[in-house]
VOBA-1610 file (N, C-alpha, C; in pm, whole numbers, padded with zeros to 5 digits, always signed):
BEGIN
Unk+00082-00119+00000Unk+00000+00001-00001Unk+00086+00125+00001Unk+00215+00111-00021Unk+00306+00225-00020Unk+00323+00277-00162Unk+00282+00402-00189Unk+00292+00454-00325Unk+00434+00494-00366Unk+00526+00494-00273Unk+00666+00524-00301Unk+00681+00666-00359Unk+00776+00685-00448Unk+00806+00819-00499Unk+00706+00871-00600Unk+00621+00784-00656Unk+00522+00830-00755Unk+00387+00860-00692Unk+00376+00849-00559Unk+00250+00870-00492Unk+00194+01011-00511Unk+00280+01112-00501Unk+00237+01249-00517Unk+00179+01276-00655Unk+00244+01224-00757Unk+00194+01244-00894Unk+00059+01173-00913Unk+00044+01055-00856Unk-00081+00980-00868Unk-00195+01052-00796Unk-00168+01104-00679Unk-00271+01176-00603Unk-00310+01304-00678Unk-00215+01374-00733Unk-00243+01495-00810Unk-00329+01466-00932Unk-00298+01360-01004Unk-00375+01321-01123Unk-00520+01288-01083Unk-00537+01224-00968Unk-00672+01189-00924Unk-00750+01313-00881Unk-00685+01402-00806Unk-00754+01522-00757Unk-00795+01615-00868Unk-00718+01621-00976Unk-00750+01709-01087Unk-00829+01639-01198Unk-00873+01515-01174Unk-00958+01446-01268Unk-00889+01398-01393Unk-00759+01384-01389Unk-00686+01338-01506Unk-00691+01187-01525Unk-00711+01117-01417Unk-00716+00970-01422Unk-00817+00917-01323Unk-00866+00797-01350Unk-00957+00727-01261Unk-00875+00635-01173Unk-00833+00679-01059Unk-00756+00595-00967Unk-00851+00510-00886Unk-00848+00384-00910Unk-00931+00293-00833Unk-00843+00216-00736Unk-00900+00167-00633Unk-00823+00093-00537Unk-00890-00039-00504Unk-00825-00147-00532Unk-00877-00280-00503Unk-00780-00348-00408Unk-00834-00406-00302Unk-00749-00472-00203Unk-00687-00598-00258Unk-00555-00615-00242Unk-00490-00737-00286Unk-00492-00847-00180Unk-00555-00820-00068Unk-00565-00915+00044Unk-00705-00907+00105Unk-00738-01005+00186Unk-00863-01005+00260Unk-00837-00950+00398Unk-00922-00859+00445Unk-00908-00806+00579Unk-01005-00881+00670Unk-00948-00958+00766Unk-01028-01042+00853Unk-01065-00966+00981Unk-01176-01006+01047Unk-01210-00945+01175Unk-01102-00974+01280Unk-01089-00883+01375Unk-00984-00896+01476Unk-00997-01027+01558Unk-01119-01068+01588Unk-01137-01194+01664Unk-01081-01313+01590Unk-01101-01318+01459Unk-01050-01429+01379Unk-00895-01430+01378Unk-00837-01313+01367Unk-00691-01306+01366Unk-00633-01344+01500Unk-00701-01303+01608Unk-00653-01333+01743Unk-00658-01481+01774Unk-00758-01551+01720Unk-00780-01693+01751Unk-00709-01788+01653Unk-00668-01738+01538Unk-00610-01826+01435Unk-00463-01795+01414Unk-00388-01895+01373Unk-00248-01876+01342Unk-00237-01809+01204Unk-00183-01689+01200Unk-00168-01618+01074Unk-00042-01660+00999Unk+00032-01759+01049Unk+00149-01810+00979Unk+00121-01938+00905Unk+00003-01995+00922Unk-00035-02118+00852Unk-00105-02082+00721Unk-00036-02104+00608Unk-00090-02068+00479Unk-00150-02186+00404Unk-00174-02299+00472Unk-00238-02412+00409Unk-00381-02373+00373Unk-00412-02376+00245Unk-00542-02326+00196Unk-00663-02399+00256Unk-00650-02530+00278Unk-00769-02609+00316Unk-00777-02649+00462Unk-00672-02627+00538Unk-00675-02672+00676Unk-00739-02570+00769Unk-00779-02618+00881Unk-00828-02529+00988Unk-00961-02462+00955Unk-00975-02336+00993Unk-01100-02264+00982Unk-01109-02181+00854Unk-01024-02207+00757Unk-01028-02132+00635Unk-00940-02010+00639Unk-00811-02029+00643Unk-00712-01922+00660Unk-00712-01822+00544Unk-00750-01862+00425Unk-00745-01774+00310Unk-00884-01732+00267Unk-00891-01628+00184Unk-01019-01578+00138Unk-01101-01685+00066Unk-01032-01780+00002Unk-01104-01881-00075Unk-01182-01976+00015Unk-01131-02006+00132Unk-01197-02104+00221Unk-01253-02045+00349Unk-01237-01917+00369Unk-01289-01850+00487Unk-01441-01849+00479Unk-01509-01896+00586Unk-01654-01906+00585Unk-01722-01791+00659Unk-01648-01710+00733Unk-01704-01598+00805Unk-01723-01477+00715Unk-01766-01367+00772Unk-01782-01244+00698Unk-01656-01157+00719Unk-01576-01136+00613Unk-01455-01054+00628Unk-01490-00906+00645Unk-01399-00832+00704Unk-01420-00686+00713Unk-01423-00628+00573Unk-01325-00665+00491Unk-01321-00624+00352Unk-01270-00743+00271Unk-01348-00793+00174Unk-01306-00911+00098Unk-01197-00879-00004Unk-01131-00984-00050Unk-01029-00974-00155Unk-01092-00903-00278Unk-01025-00800-00329Unk-01076-00728-00444Unk-01172-00614-00415Unk-01202-00591-00285Unk-01293-00483-00249Unk-01230-00350-00285Unk-01311-00259-00333Unk-01257-00127-00365Unk-01360-00039-00434Unk-01316+00077-00473Unk-01402+00177-00533Unk-01346+00225-00666Unk-01434+00284-00743Unk-01393+00351-00865Unk-01460+00485-00871Unk-01400+00580-00940Unk-01455+00715-00950Unk-01548+00730-01070Unk-01572+00622-01143Unk-01661+00628-01258Unk-01747+00504-01263Unk-01829+00489-01366Unk-01918+00374-01381Unk-01879+00299-01509Unk-01880+00167-01501Unk-01845+00085-01616Unk-01962-00001-01656Unk-01968-00036-01784Unk-02070-00129-01834Unk-01993-00249-01890Unk-02032-00369-01849Unk-01969-00491-01891Unk-02068-00570-01975Unk-02030-00599-02099Unk-02113-00679-02189Unk-02033-00801-02234Unk-02086-00921-02202Unk-02015-01043-02235Unk-02104-01137-02316Unk-02043-01209-02405Unk-02112-01314-02480Unk-02023-01438-02477Unk-02085-01552-02489Unk-02005-01676-02485Unk-02056-01776-02586Unk-01964-01848-02641Unk-01993-01961-02726Unk-01908-02075-02673Unk-01974-02177-02624Unk-01911-02289-02556Unk-01821-02236-02445Unk-01690-02256-02452Unk-01600-02212-02345Unk-01524-02086-02380Unk-01557-02023-02490Unk-01493-01897-02530Unk-01580-01780-02489Unk-01520-01681-02425Unk-01593-01562-02380Unk-01534-01439-02448Unk-01622-01349-02482Unk-01581-01219-02536Unk-01650-01112-02454Unk-01572-01022-02396Unk-01628-00916-02312Unk-01582-00778-02359Unk-01674-00686-02350Unk-01645-00546-02382Unk-01670-00465-02255Unk-01573-00388-02215Unk-01584-00300-02099Unk-01591-00157-02151Unk-01697-00085-02113Unk-01713+00053-02158Unk-01725+00145-02038Unk-01658+00259-02047Unk-01669+00362-01943Unk-01789+00446-01977Unk-01897+00433-01897Unk-02020+00509-01922Unk-02036+00624-01822Unk-01938+00645-01738Unk-01942+00753-01641Unk-01880+00881-01694Unk-01872+00980-01611Unk-01817+01109-01651Unk-01665+01116-01646Unk-01599+01020-01586Unk-01452+01021-01571Unk-01389+00942-01685Unk-01300+01000-01758Unk-01234+00930-01865Unk-01110+00869-01809
//
């Protein structure tokens, strides 16, 4: 989550409407009780109470991929057998 040396430029571009900076979490944020009771060093996907977002059965604080966008998108997909074709269009005011 560290923007490093380009953070200032990115924030400026967002504030002045030059870019649509979206933020999606690359991790799952678990409730404090779950973290306190579970070993956070065990990365086995299937063991225990569901250490990863894929097997976790509780309600996370923020799920993997949670985030916001400053515009609206339209997704149109069609499929033939196992082939998919999708078109993503920006229908909001932010380019």
